[in-house]
N, C-alpha and C positions, 0 to 999 in steps of 0.2 A: 940626674939628681936623686939622692936617696929620699925615701918617704918622709923621714924626720926633718930633713933639710927643707923639703917642699912645704911641709906644714908650718915650719918656723917662718919661712919667707911669706907665706900666705897670711899668717897672723900679723907679721910685721907691717904688711901693707893693708891691713884692715879687712881682710876677707874672713867672714864668719865661718867657723868650722861646720855649722849645721844650719838647716832651714826648717821652718815648721811644715806640717802636713795638714790636710783637712781634718784628720782625726786628732789634731792637737798634740802630735808627738814630734820629736826632733829627728830630722833625717840628716845623716852625715853627708857632707859635700864630698864628691869623689875627687881623686887626684887629677883626673882629666879636666874636670871643671876648674879646679884651682889653677892648673897650667893655663887654661884658656883665659881665665879672668886676669891672671898676672900679665899675660901677653897683651890683653886689651888695655891694661893700665900702663903699658909701655915699660914693664919691669922685666929685665933680663933674668933668665933662670941661671943664677950664678951662685957659687958657694960663698961668695962674699955677702953675707946676710945683711950687712948694714948699708950696702951700696944703694943709694937712692931712697933710703928710708924716710918716710914722712916725718917732718919735724913738729907737727901739731899734735895736740893732746887728743885722746879719744873723746873726751867730753869736758866741758868747763867745770871748774870747781864751783860748788853751789854758791858760795859767798861772793864769787867774782863775775857772775853772769850780769852783763849790762842790760838795762831795761830799754825797750823801745818806747816810742812816743805814745802818750795817752792824753787826749784833750782834757783840760781842766774841768770843763762843764760836766764830764762824766763822773765826777766825784760825788755828785748829789742828784743824779737823775739817770733814768734808763730811757733808751730811745728805740724807735723802730724805723724800718725802711722797706723798700720794695726791691725785689730781685727779678731779673728778666734776661732773656737772650735778645741782644739788640737786633739781630737779623729777623727775629720772629714778629716784630712789630708790623702791623698793617696800618697804613694811613692813606688818606685820599690823595696825598701829594707825593709819596715816596715812589721809588722806581722798582718796586717788587721786592725790596729788602729794607729793613729798618735802617735808618741812617742817623748821622749826628744831629740833623735838624729834628728828627723824631725824638732823639734823646733829650735835646733842649726842651722840647714841648712836654716830654714826660717829666722833666724836672719841674716845670711849672705846675703840672697836675699833682705830682707827688707832694710838692711844697704846700699846695692848697689843701691837701688831704691830711697834713700834719706829719708827713714822713720827714726823716732827717738824712736819708741816703738812698741812692739807687745803685743796686749791685748788678754788675754786668758779667757776661761771659768774657773770656779773654778776647782782646781786640788786636792781637798780634798780627804781623804781616803773614798772609797766606801765599800760595803759589798763584799769582795772577794769570800765568799761562796755562794753568790747569785748575780752573775754578771749582770743579767738582771735588777736589781735595779740600773739603770745606770744614773739617773738624777744627774748631778753635783751639783744641788741645794738642794738635799736631802742626804747629805753625812752622813756616819757613824761617822766621826770625822773631825772637821775643824783644828785640831792641828797636823794632820799627812797627808801624801801624798798618791797619787793613784799609787800603784805599777804596774798597767796595762800600765802605760806610760813608764816603764823601757824599754830601747832599749836592748833587751837580747843579740843581736849579738855584742853589744859593751862591754859586761861584760867580763873581763879578764878570759880566759880559755874556752870560748864558742867554741865548736868544729864544730857544724853544720853537717848535713847529708842529703842525697838525699831524704830519706823518709820524713823527717821533711819539706823539701823544697816543696814537693807536697802539704802538708797541708797548708803551708804558702801561696802558690799561690792561693789556694781556698779561704783563708781568705782575701787576697788582692783583689780578683775579685768581692767580694760581694759589692753591692751598699749600704748595711746597715752594720754597725759594728755588727759582730757576737760576742757579749760579752761573751757568754758561750764558744764558740770555742776559742776565744782569751785568756780567762782566763785559760782554760784547757791547751792550748798549752804553754803559757808563764810560768805558774806556774809549769808545768811538767818539762820544760827545766831548770827553775831556781832551782828546787829541785835537779835535777841532778848536777847542778853546785855547789850547797851547799854541797852535799855529797862529791863531788870531792875535794872541798876546805878543808873539814875536814880531808881528808886523806893526805894532804901535808902541808908543811910549807909555809905561805904566808907573804909577806912583809908588808901588810896593816892591820894586825891584831890589832896592837896598835891603829891605827886610828879608826878602827871599835869599839874597846873597849871604846875609848874616846867618840864616838858618843853615845854609849849605856849609859855610865855614865852620859853624859849631858842630855839625854832624860829622865832619872830617872823613877819614877813610871808611868808617863804618857805614855812613850814609852812601858814600860813593860806590863802595863795593856792593851794597845791597841793590842799588839802582842798576849797576852793571850786571849783577846776577839776573835781575828781572829782564833786562834786554836779551841776555844770552839765553835765558830760559825760553822766552818767546821765540827766538830764532831757532832753538833746538826743537821745539814742538813743531815748527814748520818743516823741519828736516826729518821729522819722525823719530827723533831721539828721546823725546820726553822732557818734561819740565824739570825733573830732578837731575842733579849733576852727575850722579853715579852711572847714568846711562849715556853720558856725553862722550864724544871722542876724547882720547887721553889728553890731547894737547889743551883741552878746555877745562879739564878737571881740577886744575890748580889756578887760583886767581892771579898768580904772579908769573904765568907762562908768557912767552913771546906772542903766542897766538891770541891770548886774551888781551894783551896790550894792543895788538894790531886791531882787534875787534873794537876795543874801547875808542880808539882814535877815529875809526870809521863810523862809529855810532854815538859820537859825543852829544849830539842834540837829543837823541833818544834817552841817553843816560840822564841828561838834565831834566827831561820830561818826567822820569820816574822819581827824581829828587823833588820835583815840583808837586807830584802827587802826595809824597810824604809831608810836604809843607802844608798843602791844603788840608790833609787829614789832621795834622797837628793843630792848625788854626781853628778848625771847626770843633775839635775835641776840647780845646781850651775855651772856646766860646760856650760850649755846652756845660763845662765845669763852672764857668762864670755865671751862667743862668741858674745853675743849681744853687750856688752860694747866694745869689740875689733873691732866689725864691725861698730862702729861709732854711735850706737843708744844711744843718750844721756840720755834717760830715761831707756831704756832697756826693761825688762819684766814688764808688767802691769797685775797684778793678781786680780781676782775677788773673793770676799768673800760672801759666801752664808749667808742668814739672820738667818738660824737656822740649826739644825741637825735632823737626823731621830730620832723618839721617841724611837726606839728600837735598837739603834746602840751602837758603842763602847763608844762614849762620855757620853751618859746618863747612861750607865752601869758602867763606870769607876768612874764617879763623880755625882751620882744621887742627891746629896744634893744641887747642884747649878742650877738645871733645874726646870722649871715649869712642874709638872708631870700630872696634871689633866686638862690641857687645851693646845691647840696647836695654832700655829701662823696662821693667815689667813687675810682676808680683808672683809670689809662690802659690802653689795650689791652696785653695781654701774651700769652704763648703759651698760657696756661690760660683766658683770657677774651679772645678775639681782638677783640671789639667794645668792650672796656673794661667797667667796672662803674659803675653809679650806685647807691650804697647808700641814697639818699633820706634822708640824715641831715643834721640841722642842726648846723653847727659854730659855735663862738664867732667873733666878729669879731676879726681880729688886733689891732685897735686897742683892744679892750675886754677881751680874755682875761686879761690880767695887771694891769689897771688898778685902782688903789685899794688901801687897806689890806686889805680882805676881797674880793679879786678873785674873779671867777667860777671861775678855775682853782683858787685856794686853797680855796674853799668845796667844790668838787667832790672834790678829792683828800682833803681833810680829812674829808669825810663817810665815805669808805671806811676811812681809816686809823684812825678812832676804834674800829673793831671788829677790825682786822687787824694781824697781825705782818708781813704782806707784801702788796703790791698788784702787780698786773700791768697795765701800760698797754697796752691793745689798740692796735695800729698806732702804735708809739712814734715813727715818722718824723713824726707830727703835731707833735711838739715843735719841729721845724724847718719843716715845710711840710705843706700839705694839697692834695690834688687836688680842685678845685672844678668842678662841672658846672653851667653856667647852666640855670635852669629852662626846660623845653621843648627842651633840646638833647640830643644824643646824648653818651655819655661821651667819644667821641673828639674832641668839641669843647670839652673842658674844659682847664684849665691848673693848674699848680702855683702856690700862693701861699705866700709866706714868713710864718712866725710868729716871735714874739720868743723864740727859744731861750734866750737868756741869762737872761731873767726867769723863764721856766718852770722852768729847772733850779734857779734860786735858790729859787723857791717849793717845789719838791720837796725840796730840801735842808732848808729850814726846817721844813716840816710833817712830814717823815719823822723829823727829830730830836725834834720835839715829841711825836710819838706812838710813837717807837722802832719804826718800821716800815720794812723794807727795800723797795726798788723794783726791779721787773723790767720791762724794756721789750721788748715783742714787736715785732720789726722784721724781717719777712720780705718777700721779693719785691724791689721796687725801693727801694733804700736810698740816701739822699743821701750823696755822698762825704764821708767824715770823720765821719759821724754816730756810727758804732759807737765810734770812738775818743773822741768827746766824751762819750758815755754812759758808757763805761768810766772815763774820768777823773772823771766825776760819781758814781762808785760805783753806777751802775745796772746790774744784771745783764742780760746779753743772754739771748735765748730761743733755744735750740738744739734743733731737731727733727731726729731721726736722718736722715730721708729728704732733708733739705735740706743736710746736711753732706757734700757731695760736691764734688770737683773733677775735672779732666780725667783723673785717674788712678783715680777711683772714690770709694768712701766713705773719709772721713778716719779715720785711726786714733784711738783713744780719747785718746791722750796729747796730741793737738794741740788738743783742745777748750779754750777759755779757762777760767781759774779763775773769773772773775767772770761766772757764767752759771748758768742753769737748763737742764739737759739732759732731754729727754723723747723718747718714741717718736712720739707723735701728739697731736693736739688735737681739739676739737669739730668742726673743719672738715675732718678727715681720717678715713679708715677706720681701724679697728684695724690692728695689724701684720699679722694674718692676712688681713684684707680687702685691704690694700696688696699683700701677696704675690700674692694671686689676681688683682690688677688690677681689683678691684671699683670703685675710685674712677674709673678711666679709663672703664669701661663706664657708670658712672652719668653722667659728664659727656656722654657720647655719647647715651645714651638720653633725657636731658632737654634735648638740643639746645644744650648749652653749647659743645661742641666738635664740629666737623663730622667725618664718618667718615674722610676722608683724613688729617686730623691725628690722629685717634684711632689709626689704624694705626701712625703714627709713634710715638705715645706707648706703644703696646703693645710695639713693637720695643725702644724705650728701656727699658721696664720689664724686659724679658728680660735686658738688659745689667745693669740695676741689681740684679737678683736674683743674678747671678753675682758682681758686685762686693761685695754684702752678705755672701755666703758667704765670699768671699775675705778680707774684713776680719775676720770672726769667726774664721776658721781661723788667720789671722795672730796673733790675740789669744789663741789656745789655747782657744777656746770650742767647745762641741759644736755641730755642724751636722748634722741628719739626712741620711743618705746619699741620693743620687739624688732630692733634693728639687726638684721643679719645680712650676709653678702647676697643671699638669694632674694631677699625681700627688701632691698635698699632702694627706695625711690630717689629720684633726683632731689626732691625737696628735703628728704631725710638726710641725704649726704651733704647737702648744703648747710643744714642745721649743724651737722657734726663738724663741718669745716669751720664754722664760726666758733664753736666750742673749742676746737683744737687751737685756733689762734688766740682765743682768750687764755687758754691754758699756758701756752708758751710766753704770752705777754706778761703773765703773772710770775714768771720765773725771776730770780734775782739777776739773771744775765743782763749785762749792760746793753747789748744789742739784740733785737729780734727782727727777723726778716720775713716779709710776706711775699710769697711767690706769685707773680702775676698770672701764671698758668693755672694756679688754684682758683683764682678769682674769676677767671673766664671759663672755668670748668672744662679744660682741654681733655680730649679723649686720647689723642695721639701723643705718645711720649716724645720728649725732646731727643733722647738718646737711649738706646738699649746697649749697655756695655757688653762687649764680647761679640757684637755683630759688626759687619762691614757692608757687604752687598745685599744682605737679606732684609735690611730695613733702612729707610731714608734718614739716617741720623743727621741731626743739625740742619734739617730742612723744613720741618713743619712750622707753619705760621700760626699766630693766634687766630681764633675764630671771630674776633671782634676788632673793629677799627679803633685806632687810637682816639679818634674824634667821638666815638660812642662809649668809651670806657665808663664815663661818669653815669651812664644810664644803666649799667649792669647791676642788678639788685644785689648779687653776692659781693661785688666789690664795695658797694655802699655799706653793706652790713659788716663786713670784716674790717674795713678801715674805720668805721664808726666805733667798733669794738676796740680797735687799737688806740684810738684817741681817748677812749674812756679809761683803758687800762694803763696807757702810757701818754698822758697829756704832755704837750710840748712846753713844759716849764719845769724848773727844778723843784725837787721835793721840798727843799727848805722854803721856797717861795709859797708852795702850796700850804705848808704848815702855818705860815704867817697868815694866809688868807683864812684858813680854818679857825685860827686863834681869834682873828678879828671878828668872825661871825659869832663865835661863842661869847665874846664880850658884849 
């Protein structure tokens, strides 16, 4: 194929001709990359340029963008909530990992403190047969739940015993989640409960049967995958299907059919685990509503799925199979990133009445009053890295933004669930405006809200937004102030020493800018506060001021990170690392039962109640008017 024909075919199928560089210049995509990406999109290199051309528009017309759901009460009030990683919760009763009962108890606590939502990490289904693959952002399937969050002691019929309690105490005492130990202990106890259940008449069998029927082939194939995955680990083939014998790599093969018939009870056991997780999550959501949280649970959606997990095995024809999701080189990852995630094919993502995208967002919205779309630019484009290539050999590919926004509007209205779009870093031109028109809240992190003059004042934050201090990918505010995030990137080889020095110099300027914007807002800033002379007390004072600052923004939602309040030193996740840091394993340093005695938690939540009291501004004006009269 001639160069001009290749370029035309690439444009026709949404492949951008350039990508950005860390120096903010456009790099031309090579012909080799275009061929690989076209192949990954299942496009034949043919002179018939119109064959298989996408029928969707590049982006919706501005006046035709449908709006997602927004609760009526947000028309005259601003609210706040708490964000946390569910697994990180310590409690006196859990089994070494935060669970759905802890979540219900956190909902009670948050409601009593005046919060209106609890934001969580993705709770998608992981690889149960390989528990150490624990990143919530690399799930096996986004359409099913994580059974490791089941509170086993809350399952009817659980007997408990002293020998088990010794193991549970060991799991609770660990500072890192022992995923292997947790999975072994929980799944062992749940199998015992399943065996006991099958020996007696139970009152909820009809409810379970209805759940199985509603789950259909999606639930059955996920459960079947879990059984096969466990069997393959025992054989030494690994939990992911790409390393399995060829006859098991397709869900519809004769070998898989024979396996399913031979393991029918085991398949039903894994469907039961999904049912237990579903029921307990629904109960936690109900506790949140009864506790006065007007939004309730706020769930996070990963941008993709593991390339070798349940989702890609069960529905291989809807995923990009020869390229993975990543990001181009930027100042914080100079070689770019390959997240090793499978994305939906642009041609399949929104197709059909029950499209993959509709099913995926609907799965989360059935439990939540809000969802957060990780990497919201994926609504318009994804950066795809061909298999075997470096990230700097990838390219942006366009997705059907108009259809995806329509699906979000329809499903959010059905479930009365607001939508938040996390869009940091390289954002396509005009996307923020499209998302705002669609009623999708932007995601505003304090350290990102800067311009050439320094930190932006609180009053310029957008109304349609969630404002926060940090996320799972960042240090706490105290860690940011000390430059711990910069040192981490250097120590783990993500950023070279010379660029690290530039980042440290820039952080010194950022600290001055942050103090300046706080002073301008009339907020307390500890005197002579520098990174080298920052006491714990001074950093806690700074944290309180920071939360007052974002609470004063016009943004409808403000999120308080639990790790900030317990002053955690170990980061949740260091992006760009895998084996060199225990990502997604550090627990909080404080028990759930002791949280209300933490001084910083008391101070920050009191500040949030003062800045964002839990009643509408109109009602507050009426009260003030009455007092004046």
